[in-house]
C-alpha positions in Angstrom: 14.2 -9.4 -21.9 13.1 -7.1 -19.1 9.5 -7.5 -20.0 9.8 -11.3 -19.8 11.4 -11.0 -16.4 8.6 -8.7 -15.1 5.9 -11.0 -16.6 7.6 -14.0 -14.8 7.6 -12.1 -11.5 3.9 -11.2 -12.0 3.0 -14.8 -12.7 5.0 -16.0 -9.7 3.1 -13.5 -7.5 -0.2 -14.7 -8.8 0.9 -18.3 -8.2 1.8 -17.5 -4.6 -1.5 -15.9 -4.0 -3.3 -18.9 -5.4 -1.1 -21.2 -3.2 -2.0 -19.2 -0.1 -5.8 -19.4 -0.9 -5.5 -23.2 -1.4 -3.5 -23.4 1.8 -6.2 -21.7 3.8 -8.7 -24.2 2.4 -6.3 -27.0 3.2 -6.0 -25.9 6.8 -9.8 -25.5 7.1 -10.8 -28.8 5.6 -7.8 -31.1 6.4 -6.4 -29.8 9.6 -3.1 -28.4 10.8 -0.9 -31.4 10.0 -1.8 -31.5 6.3 -1.8 -27.7 6.2 1.8 -27.5 7.4 2.7 -30.2 4.9 1.1 -28.1 2.2 3.4 -25.2 3.3 6.5 -27.5 3.2 5.5 -29.2 0.0 3.7 -26.9 -2.4 3.2 -29.8 -4.8 1.0 -31.5 -2.2 -1.2 -28.4 -1.9 -1.4 -28.2 -5.7 -2.4 -31.9 -6.1 -4.9 -31.6 -3.2 -6.3 -28.5 -4.7 -7.1 -30.3 -8.0 -8.5 -33.3 -6.2 -10.9 -31.2 -4.2 -11.5 -28.5 -6.8 -15.2 -29.4 -7.4 -16.0 -30.4 -3.8 -14.6 -27.2 -2.2 -15.5 -24.8 -5.1 -12.1 -23.6 -6.0 -11.7 -24.8 -9.6 -11.1 -21.3 -11.0 -8.3 -20.7 -8.5 -6.7 -24.0 -9.6 -7.0 -23.2 -13.3 -5.4 -19.8 -12.7 -2.6 -21.4 -10.7 -2.0 -24.1 -13.3 -1.9 -21.5 -16.2 0.5 -19.3 -14.3 2.8 -22.2 -13.5 2.9 -23.5 -17.1 3.4 -20.1 -18.6 6.1 -19.3 -16.1 7.9 -22.6 -17.0 7.7 -21.8 -20.7 9.0 -18.3 -20.1 12.0 -19.6 -18.1 13.0 -21.9 -21.0 12.5 -19.3 -23.7 14.2 -16.4 -22.0 17.6 -18.1 -21.7 
C-alpha cells in the first residue's frame, strides 16, 4: 500500500513538471491571457499541449504527461 502511494506521488510530481513545461510554452506562444487560463484550468493546458504537440515540438512531454495521468488514475482506483 505504501509503495502504491509513493508511486502515485512520483507520478503526480512528473505530471506537475510536464504541466509547468507546457505552461511555459503556452505563455510564450499564446500570451499572458491564455497562459493564466492554463494555470487556472489545467485541462486547457493539456488539450492545448496535444493540439500543438507537433507544431511546437513537445510531443514527448505530452506522452509522458498522458501516461502519468492515466497510470495515476488507475492506481487511485486499485488502491482503495
